[in-house]
C-alpha positions as CSV (number, residue, x, y, z in Angstrom):
1,M,0.0,0.0,0.2
2,P,1.5,3.3,-0.7
3,S,2.2,5.6,2.2
4,H,0.5,8.9,2.7
5,R,3.5,10.9,1.8
6,Q,3.4,8.8,-1.8
7,K,-0.6,9.4,-2.2
8,C,0.4,13.4,-1.4
9,N,3.2,13.4,-3.8
10,L,1.2,11.8,-6.7
11,R,-1.8,14.1,-6.2
12,H,0.3,17.1,-6.5
13,L,2.4,15.4,-9.8
14,C,-0.7,14.9,-11.4
15,R,-2.2,18.6,-10.6
16,F,1.4,19.9,-12.0
17,A,0.6,17.6,-15.0
18,A,-2.9,19.1,-15.8
19,L,-1.3,22.6,-15.4
20,A,1.1,21.7,-18.0
21,L,-1.3,20.2,-20.2
22,I,-3.5,23.4,-20.2
23,V,-0.1,25.1,-21.2
24,W,0.2,22.9,-24.0
25,L,-3.3,22.8,-25.2
26,V,-3.4,26.7,-25.3
27,N,-0.1,26.9,-27.4
28,R,-1.3,24.4,-29.6
29,S,-4.4,26.2,-29.9
30,H,-2.5,29.6,-30.5
31,Q,-0.5,28.1,-33.4
32,Q,-3.6,26.6,-35.5
33,Y,-5.5,29.9,-35.0
34,L,-2.2,31.5,-36.6
35,K,-2.2,29.1,-39.5
36,E,-6.1,29.7,-39.7
37,V,-5.6,33.4,-39.9
38,A,-2.7,33.2,-42.5
39,A,-4.8,30.9,-44.6
40,Q,-7.7,33.3,-44.4
41,E,-5.6,36.1,-45.2
42,R,-4.0,34.4,-48.2
43,T,-7.3,32.9,-49.5
44,I,-8.8,35.3,-52.2
45,E,-12.2,34.8,-51.9
46,L,-15.1,34.7,-55.1
47,T,-16.4,38.0,-53.9
48,E,-13.5,39.7,-54.2
49,A,-12.8,38.6,-57.8
50,Q,-16.3,39.8,-58.7
51,Q,-15.2,43.6,-57.4
52,L,-12.9,43.4,-60.2
53,F,-14.3,41.1,-62.5
54,E,-18.3,42.1,-63.0
55,N,-18.8,38.6,-64.5
56,A,-16.8,36.6,-62.5
57,H,-18.1,33.1,-61.6
58,S,-15.6,31.2,-60.7
59,T,-11.8,31.2,-59.6
60,K,-8.9,28.3,-60.2
61,P,-5.3,28.8,-59.4
62,L,-2.8,28.4,-62.1
63,P,-1.3,24.7,-62.4
64,N,2.1,26.4,-62.8
65,D,1.5,29.4,-60.4
66,P,-0.9,28.6,-57.6
67,E,-0.6,32.2,-56.2
68,V,-2.4,33.4,-59.7
69,L,-6.2,32.7,-60.2
70,E,-7.8,32.4,-63.5
71,V,-11.1,34.3,-63.4
72,K,-13.8,32.9,-65.4
73,D,-17.7,34.1,-66.3
74,E,-20.7,31.8,-66.2
75,E,-19.9,30.1,-69.4
76,G,-16.5,29.2,-68.4
77,T,-14.8,32.4,-70.7
78,V,-11.6,33.4,-69.3
79,L,-12.1,37.1,-68.0
80,G,-8.7,37.7,-66.8
81,K,-6.6,36.6,-63.6
82,L,-6.4,37.7,-60.1
83,T,-3.2,37.5,-57.5
84,Q,-2.1,39.6,-54.3
85,T,1.2,41.1,-53.6
86,S,1.8,39.1,-50.0
87,P,3.7,37.4,-49.1
88,Q,6.4,38.3,-51.6
89,G,5.8,42.1,-51.1
90,D,5.6,42.1,-47.3
91,A,8.8,42.8,-47.0
92,S,8.1,46.5,-48.2
93,I,7.4,48.3,-45.3
94,G,5.3,51.8,-45.6
95,F,4.9,54.2,-42.6
96,S,4.4,51.4,-39.9
97,G,3.6,48.2,-42.0
98,P,3.3,46.6,-45.1
99,T,0.2,46.7,-47.6
100,N,-1.3,43.7,-49.2
101,L,-2.6,44.6,-52.8
102,L,-5.1,42.8,-55.0
103,V,-3.9,43.1,-58.6
104,A,-6.1,41.9,-61.6
105,L,-4.6,41.4,-65.0
106,D,-5.9,40.8,-68.2
107,E,-5.4,37.7,-70.6
108,S,-2.1,39.1,-71.8
109,G,-1.0,39.6,-68.2
110,L,-1.2,43.7,-68.2
111,V,-2.2,45.2,-65.0
112,Q,-6.0,45.9,-65.3
113,Q,-6.8,47.3,-61.6
114,V,-5.0,47.4,-58.6
115,S,-6.8,47.4,-54.9
116,I,-5.8,47.5,-51.3
117,R,-6.9,44.3,-49.9
118,S,-5.3,44.9,-46.4
119,S,-2.6,47.0,-44.6
120,G,-0.4,46.9,-41.6
121,D,0.0,50.6,-42.4
122,T,-1.6,53.5,-40.1
123,V,-5.0,54.2,-41.3
124,D,-4.6,57.9,-42.1
125,H,-1.9,56.7,-44.6
126,V,-3.9,54.0,-46.0
127,D,-7.1,56.3,-46.1
128,A,-5.0,58.9,-48.3
129,I,-4.2,56.5,-50.9
130,V,-7.8,55.1,-51.0
131,E,-8.8,58.7,-51.2
132,E,-6.4,59.4,-54.2
133,P,-7.6,56.7,-56.9
134,A,-5.2,58.4,-59.8
135,F,-2.2,56.7,-57.5
136,L,-3.4,53.1,-58.1
137,R,-4.2,53.8,-61.8
138,Q,-0.5,54.5,-62.5
139,F,0.0,51.0,-62.5
140,V,-2.8,50.1,-64.8
141,G,-1.7,49.1,-68.5
142,K,1.8,48.2,-67.2
143,S,3.4,44.7,-67.9
144,Q,4.6,42.9,-65.0
145,E,8.1,43.3,-66.3
146,E,7.7,47.1,-66.4
147,I,6.6,47.1,-62.7
148,A,9.4,44.8,-61.5
149,K,12.0,47.2,-62.9
150,G,10.8,49.8,-61.0
151,M,8.2,52.9,-61.8
152,D,9.0,56.8,-60.9
153,V,5.2,57.1,-59.4
154,D,3.4,60.4,-58.0
155,A,3.4,59.8,-54.5
156,V,0.1,60.5,-52.6
157,S,0.7,64.0,-50.5
158,G,1.2,63.0,-46.8
159,A,1.5,59.2,-47.6
160,T,4.7,59.3,-49.4
161,L,6.2,56.1,-47.3
162,T,2.8,54.2,-47.9
163,S,2.8,55.2,-51.6
164,L,6.6,53.9,-52.5
165,A,5.9,50.9,-49.9
166,I,3.0,50.1,-52.4
167,A,5.3,50.4,-55.6
168,D,8.0,48.3,-54.0
169,A,5.3,45.4,-53.0
170,L,4.0,45.4,-56.7
171,A,7.7,45.3,-58.0
172,L,8.6,42.3,-55.6
173,R,5.5,40.7,-56.2
174,F,6.5,40.7,-60.1
175,G,10.0,39.4,-59.9
176,A,11.9,42.2,-58.3
177,K,15.0,41.2,-56.3
178,S,14.8,44.0,-54.0
179,K,13.1,47.3,-52.8
180,A,13.7,50.8,-54.7
181,S,15.6,53.4,-52.4
182,R,13.4,56.0,-51.0
183,F,15.9,58.4,-51.9
184,P,17.0,57.9,-55.7
185,E,19.3,60.9,-55.7
186,S,23.1,59.8,-56.2
187,I,25.8,61.1,-54.1
188,T,27.6,64.1,-56.1
189,I,31.1,65.2,-56.2
190,E,29.9,68.6,-54.9
191,E,29.0,66.7,-51.6
192,V,32.1,64.9,-51.2
193,T,34.8,67.7,-51.6
194,A,33.1,69.1,-48.0
195,Y,35.3,66.4,-46.6
196,F,38.0,65.4,-49.5
197,S,38.7,69.0,-50.6
198,T,40.9,67.6,-53.6
199,A,38.1,65.2,-54.6
200,S,37.9,64.8,-58.1
201,T,35.9,61.8,-59.2
202,L,34.0,58.8,-57.7
203,V,34.2,55.6,-58.5
204,P,32.6,52.0,-57.5
205,S,34.8,50.9,-54.7
206,K,37.0,47.9,-55.4
207,T,36.4,46.4,-51.5
208,H,32.6,46.8,-51.7
209,P,30.0,47.6,-54.3
210,S,28.0,49.6,-51.9
211,L,30.7,52.1,-51.5
212,Q,32.5,54.8,-53.7
213,D,36.1,55.4,-53.7
214,V,37.1,59.2,-53.6
215,L,40.0,60.0,-56.0
216,D,41.9,63.3,-56.6
217,A,42.8,64.2,-60.1
218,E,46.0,61.9,-60.4
219,G,43.9,59.0,-59.1
220,T,45.0,58.7,-55.6
221,L,42.7,57.6,-53.5
222,L,41.3,59.7,-50.8
223,G,38.8,57.8,-48.9
224,Q,35.2,56.1,-49.6
225,V,31.7,57.2,-49.1
226,G,28.6,55.8,-48.8
227,R,25.0,56.2,-48.0
228,T,22.4,54.4,-45.6
229,S,19.6,54.0,-48.3
230,P,18.2,51.9,-49.3
231,Y,19.4,49.8,-46.6
232,A,18.2,52.1,-43.7
233,D,14.8,52.9,-45.6
234,Q,12.4,50.9,-43.0
235,V,14.2,52.8,-40.1
236,I,11.6,55.4,-39.6
237,G,12.2,58.8,-37.7
238,Y,9.6,61.0,-36.8
239,Q,7.9,61.3,-40.1
240,G,10.1,58.7,-42.3
241,P,13.3,57.5,-42.9
242,V,16.6,59.4,-43.4
243,D,19.6,59.2,-46.0
244,T,22.7,59.7,-44.2
245,L,26.1,60.3,-46.0
246,L,29.1,58.4,-44.5
247,A,32.7,59.4,-45.3
248,I,35.5,57.2,-44.5
249,G,39.1,58.1,-44.5
250,P,41.9,56.4,-46.0
251,D,42.5,54.6,-42.8
252,G,39.0,53.1,-42.9
253,K,37.5,55.1,-40.1
254,L,34.4,57.3,-40.2
255,I,35.3,60.9,-40.6
256,A,32.0,62.6,-41.0
257,M,28.4,61.7,-41.7
258,K,25.4,64.0,-42.9
259,A,21.9,63.7,-43.2
260,R,21.6,64.3,-46.9
261,S,17.8,64.0,-47.4
262,S,14.9,63.0,-45.2
263,F,11.1,62.8,-44.9
264,E,11.4,65.2,-41.7
265,N,9.9,68.9,-41.6
266,Q,12.6,71.9,-41.1
267,P,14.2,72.9,-39.4
268,Y,14.4,69.8,-37.5
269,A,15.9,67.9,-40.2
270,D,19.1,70.0,-39.8
271,Y,19.1,69.5,-36.3
272,P,21.2,66.4,-36.3
273,N,24.0,68.0,-38.5
274,D,24.4,70.9,-36.3
275,D,25.1,68.7,-33.5
276,A,29.1,68.0,-33.3
277,Y,28.8,65.8,-30.0
278,F,26.3,63.4,-31.6
279,A,28.5,63.0,-35.0
280,S,31.8,62.5,-32.8
281,L,29.8,58.9,-31.3
282,F,30.2,57.6,-34.7
283,Q,33.2,59.2,-35.9
284,G,36.7,57.1,-35.5
285,R,35.3,54.1,-35.9
286,T,35.8,51.4,-38.6
287,V,33.1,50.1,-40.6
288,P,33.0,46.8,-38.8
289,E,33.1,48.4,-35.6
290,L,30.0,50.8,-36.7
291,A,28.2,47.4,-37.5
292,K,28.6,46.2,-33.8
293,M,27.5,49.3,-32.0
294,D,25.3,48.8,-29.4
295,L,23.2,51.9,-29.2
296,V,21.5,51.2,-26.0
297,A,24.6,49.6,-24.1
298,E,26.4,52.4,-25.3
299,E,23.7,55.1,-24.3
300,V,23.5,56.6,-27.6
301,E,20.9,59.6,-27.3
302,G,19.2,61.8,-29.5
303,V,19.7,65.3,-30.5
304,S,17.3,67.4,-28.4
305,G,14.5,68.8,-30.6
306,A,15.0,65.9,-33.1
307,T,15.3,62.9,-31.1
308,M,13.5,60.6,-33.3
309,T,15.0,61.8,-36.3
310,S,18.6,61.4,-35.1
311,M,17.8,58.4,-33.5
312,A,16.7,56.8,-36.9
313,M,20.1,58.5,-38.5
314,A,21.9,56.4,-35.6
315,E,20.0,53.0,-36.2
316,G,20.5,53.6,-40.0
317,I,24.2,53.8,-39.7
318,V,24.6,50.3,-37.7
319,K,22.1,48.5,-40.1
320,T,23.8,50.1,-43.2
321,A,27.3,48.9,-41.7
322,D,26.0,45.8,-40.7
323,A,24.9,45.3,-44.8
324,W,28.3,46.4,-45.7
325,E,30.0,43.7,-44.0
326,G,27.4,40.9,-45.2
327,V,27.3,40.1,-41.4
328,R,24.1,39.0,-39.5
329,T,24.6,40.5,-36.3
330,K,21.2,40.0,-35.2
331,T,20.8,36.3,-36.1
332,E,20.2,34.0,-33.3
333,E,23.9,32.6,-33.5
334,S,25.4,35.9,-32.8
335,K,22.8,37.2,-30.5
336,P,24.0,36.9,-26.5
337,L,22.2,34.1,-24.8
338,V,20.5,36.5,-22.7
339,N,20.1,40.2,-23.4
340,W,20.9,41.3,-19.6
341,K,21.2,45.2,-18.7
342,L,21.9,47.1,-15.7
343,R,17.9,47.2,-14.8
344,D,18.0,43.6,-14.8
345,T,20.6,43.5,-12.4
346,G,18.7,46.0,-9.9
347,S,15.6,43.5,-10.1
348,L,17.8,40.9,-9.4
349,V,18.7,42.2,-6.5
350,V,15.0,43.0,-5.2
351,I,14.3,39.5,-5.8
352,L,17.2,37.9,-4.1
353,L,16.0,40.3,-1.1
354,G,12.4,38.6,-1.2
355,G,14.1,35.2,-0.9
356,M,16.2,36.6,2.4
357,V,12.9,38.3,3.9
358,A,10.9,34.5,3.1
359,F,13.8,32.2,4.3
360,T,16.6,34.2,6.6
361,R,16.2,36.0,10.0
362,F,16.4,39.0,7.7
363,G,12.6,38.6,7.3
364,K,12.0,39.2,11.2
365,H,13.6,42.9,10.9
366,K,10.9,45.6,10.2
367,K,13.3,48.1,8.6
368,F,14.8,45.4,6.4
369,R,11.1,44.4,5.4
370,L,10.1,48.0,4.8
371,V,13.1,48.5,2.4
372,H,12.3,45.9,0.4
373,Q,8.8,46.8,0.0
374,I,10.2,50.2,-1.0
375,L,12.1,48.8,-3.4
376,L,9.5,46.3,-4.7
377,V,7.0,49.0,-5.4
378,G,9.2,52.0,-6.3
379,Y,12.1,50.0,-8.3
380,L,10.3,46.6,-9.6
381,G,7.0,48.2,-10.1
382,L,7.3,51.7,-11.1
383,I,10.3,52.1,-12.5
384,N,11.2,48.8,-14.3
385,G,7.5,47.3,-14.7
386,D,8.9,43.6,-13.7
387,V,5.1,42.6,-12.6
388,L,3.7,39.1,-13.4
389,S,0.2,39.3,-14.9
390,Q,-2.4,37.1,-16.6
391,A,-1.9,39.2,-20.0
392,M,2.2,38.1,-19.6
393,F,1.2,34.0,-18.7
394,A,-1.5,34.2,-21.7
395,G,0.8,35.5,-24.0
396,W,3.6,33.1,-23.1
397,M,1.6,29.9,-22.8
398,Q,0.7,31.1,-26.6
399,S,4.1,32.1,-28.0
400,G,6.7,30.7,-25.6
401,I,8.8,32.5,-22.9
402,P,11.1,35.5,-24.5
403,W,14.0,34.3,-22.2
404,Q,16.5,36.5,-24.1
405,R,14.6,39.9,-24.2
406,A,12.9,39.3,-20.8
407,P,15.1,37.8,-18.7
408,V,14.3,38.9,-15.1
409,L,10.7,38.3,-15.9
410,A,11.3,35.1,-16.9
411,L,13.8,34.3,-13.5
412,L,10.8,35.9,-11.6
413,T,8.2,33.5,-13.1
414,L,10.4,30.5,-12.3
415,A,10.6,32.0,-8.9
416,A,6.8,32.5,-8.5
417,L,6.2,28.8,-9.7
418,L,9.1,26.9,-8.6
419,V,9.6,28.3,-4.9
420,P,5.9,27.2,-4.0
421,M,6.3,23.7,-5.8
422,A,9.2,23.0,-3.5
423,T,8.3,24.9,-0.3
424,G,4.7,25.4,-0.6
425,K,5.1,29.0,0.4
426,P,3.5,31.7,-1.8
427,F,6.6,33.2,-2.5
428,Y,5.8,35.8,-5.2
429,C,2.3,36.9,-3.7
430,H,3.8,37.5,-0.1
431,Q,7.6,38.6,-1.0
432,L,7.5,40.0,-4.7
433,C,4.4,41.4,-6.1
434,P,4.2,45.3,-5.9
435,H,0.7,45.6,-5.7
436,G,0.5,43.1,-2.7
437,A,3.5,45.5,-0.6
438,A,1.2,48.7,-1.5
439,Q,-1.9,46.6,-0.1
440,Q,0.0,46.0,2.8
441,W,0.6,49.7,3.3
442,M,-2.8,50.4,2.6
443,S,-4.2,48.0,5.5
444,K,-2.3,50.2,8.2
445,I,-4.5,53.3,7.5
446,W,-7.5,52.1,9.0
447,K,-7.1,50.8,12.4
448,S,-10.5,48.9,12.7
449,P,-10.8,46.6,9.3
450,V,-14.5,46.0,8.0
451,Q,-15.3,42.4,8.7
452,I,-16.8,40.8,5.5
453,P,-19.6,38.1,6.2
454,A,-18.5,35.0,5.9
455,R,-20.9,33.7,3.5
456,L,-20.2,36.9,1.3
457,S,-16.4,36.0,1.7
458,K,-17.1,32.7,0.4
459,I,-18.9,34.1,-2.7
460,L,-16.3,36.8,-3.5
461,E,-13.7,34.4,-3.5
462,Y,-15.0,32.8,-6.3
463,L,-14.4,35.9,-8.4
464,P,-10.8,35.2,-8.9
465,V,-11.7,31.3,-10.3
466,A,-14.5,33.0,-12.5
467,L,-11.6,35.3,-14.1
468,L,-9.2,32.8,-14.3
469,G,-11.5,30.8,-16.4
470,F,-12.1,34.0,-18.4
471,V,-8.7,34.1,-19.1
472,L,-8.8,30.7,-20.7
473,V,-11.3,31.6,-22.7
474,V,-9.5,34.7,-24.2
475,A,-6.6,32.5,-24.5
476,F,-8.1,30.0,-26.5
477,H,-9.0,32.9,-29.0
478,K,-12.7,32.5,-28.2
479,L,-13.2,35.9,-27.1
480,K,-11.2,39.3,-28.0
481,F,-10.4,41.1,-24.9
482,P,-7.3,42.8,-23.5
483,L,-6.4,40.8,-20.9
484,A,-4.5,43.6,-19.1
485,A,-7.9,45.2,-18.3
486,L,-8.7,42.5,-15.8
487,E,-6.0,43.2,-13.4
488,P,-4.1,46.2,-11.8
489,F,-0.8,45.1,-12.8
490,D,-0.3,47.2,-16.1
491,A,-0.7,50.4,-13.9
492,Y,2.6,50.0,-12.9
493,I,4.0,50.4,-16.5
494,W,2.3,54.0,-16.2
495,E,3.4,55.2,-19.6
496,V,0.9,52.5,-21.4
497,A,-1.6,51.8,-18.8
498,G,-5.1,51.9,-19.8
499,V,-8.5,53.6,-17.7
500,A,-9.6,50.0,-16.4
501,T,-6.0,48.7,-15.1
502,I,-5.6,51.8,-13.1
503,T,-8.9,52.1,-11.9
504,I,-9.0,48.5,-10.6
505,A,-5.6,49.2,-9.2
506,I,-6.9,52.4,-7.3
507,V,-10.1,50.8,-6.0
508,G,-8.1,47.5,-5.1
509,L,-5.7,49.8,-2.9
510,I,-8.6,51.7,-1.4
511,A,-10.4,48.8,-0.5
512,S,-7.3,47.0,1.0
513,A,-7.4,50.0,3.7
514,F,-10.6,48.7,4.8
515,V,-10.4,45.1,4.0
516,P,-6.9,43.9,4.9
517,M,-5.7,42.5,1.4
518,A,-8.8,43.0,-0.3
519,Y,-7.7,42.3,-3.9
520,C,-5.5,39.7,-3.3
521,R,-8.5,38.2,-1.6
522,Y,-11.2,38.7,-3.9
523,G,-9.8,40.0,-7.0
524,C,-6.6,38.6,-8.2
525,P,-6.5,35.4,-10.9
526,T,-2.7,35.6,-10.9
527,G,-2.7,35.0,-7.2
528,L,-5.0,31.9,-7.7
529,F,-3.1,30.7,-10.8
530,L,0.1,30.8,-8.6
531,K,-1.5,28.9,-5.7
532,L,-2.3,26.0,-8.2
533,F,1.5,25.2,-7.9
534,E,1.6,25.2,-4.2
535,Y,2.9,22.0,-2.9
536,R,1.5,21.3,0.7
537,R,2.8,18.0,2.6
538,N,0.0,18.0,4.9
539,D,-2.8,17.6,2.3
540,K,-4.3,14.1,3.5
541,T,-6.9,14.6,0.7
542,W,-8.0,16.1,-2.4
543,S,-7.7,20.0,-1.9
544,R,-9.2,22.9,-3.5
545,R,-6.3,23.3,-5.7
546,D,-6.5,19.9,-7.2
547,Y,-10.1,20.6,-8.0
548,L,-9.6,24.0,-9.6
549,A,-6.9,22.6,-11.8
550,F,-8.5,19.8,-13.0
551,G,-11.4,21.8,-13.8
552,F,-9.6,24.2,-15.5
553,L,-8.1,21.3,-17.6
554,G,-11.7,20.1,-18.5
555,L,-12.6,23.8,-19.9
556,S,-9.3,23.7,-21.8
557,L,-10.3,20.5,-23.3
558,I,-13.6,21.7,-24.2
559,L,-12.2,25.0,-25.5
560,Y,-9.7,23.2,-27.6
561,N,-12.1,21.1,-29.3
562,L,-14.8,23.7,-29.7
């Protein structure tokens, strides 16, 4: 006969397995959802064909090119062909995203009509294109070969980037190998003489095709010049990309940089050129060194008055240098295993202090606990925003844990899950939750706490259960709802906090002044979720945690199979 300890361990193991299965079901459901969305977006419906071909009755993919549909009328007569620019054209980003175009072709392959099928660009820019039908008519009557070679298009005023991105998307769809430059003006000798006074001619560089050698009248190499377009055309400043001229000395080091053209307004466009300190951050570096620059680690800041423009220049220089060198500094192989920053070290210290409060004698000292609580609320919460929530957990279940770019949140999650599994103590809720610490402070305001009737208290305790069930419904894509609005934790990320989460945070804190830890007891689905991982050696029979875990598993199975 198995002993009590063995039965207890088996129960806990089954509960943990049930929770792991829920995570797997959510992730699998999300991957299927992404495939369905992609398939739905890629499939051109007959109703769409009928908008471009009045008598369209059927569509059929061409045997030699399934991405092109042959459109026929009711008698079977071919009316033309239909295709879209996605996925080939998705690499062409406008102001904030790509635009997928529906293209009607006549029997000879000439463009008959172009319309916008969907767009990830900003609504205002897309609306400007729609309201200017003459723009899309520029492509009508053109052959696929003409479009692929690149066309000089008349961009829509106020939506230049979106206009150019549409032209690029069409070119890429019909065979172009790369996007056209947003800045067609080539470097002139007049620009170069400002840095090489005896410059006479520019010739393609022998060391790299993207650079030009600067020669004097006798053919002596003075240095090299290049520009960030088209490599940095997708790096957007305040209103668009910036084309930066880079002058490189004979020793291979950058001697000067200048924004030669941009989409920014004057006088802001010239501010980066007038700031010698900003330029000094890049001067004196070789192209390989520029390619490896970490703008965050080196604390590169933008020019006052033109922050976004200057930072676009900075990012564009690094991206261009990376392209020049032919290295892919941002691939998984070259990225560090963990993107650890100074702020993460501070958060880790706060987490370790929480461990000291929970498991050492330091936890008995009021001043030590107070300092830790101040760090929790002020640093971990309000400054860093390292707070666990259901919105975060749902996203991680769907798409995986971002170990590299959010290492502290990953460690915080491990501590929140593994410590209760090993010790039975609610480590995160008691020692690491900023909102929990804030509630503890509020509970000291009102000396006579309000007593909630036992029956009402029991009913209120089911609110987190209902909320956690609702989270699962949303996680399985059965409802569209911003989960951050369910909890107060996003209020600590005050720059982006919404009205709902701020309201819940304030109401919860006020309630905690009269009912100690009111939100934790009656409103927190994250707290309930973490409790499901607690290991209690004295559990003799099935506990509430076991019933809830398997109840949520049953709900997950139902949602998965709906």
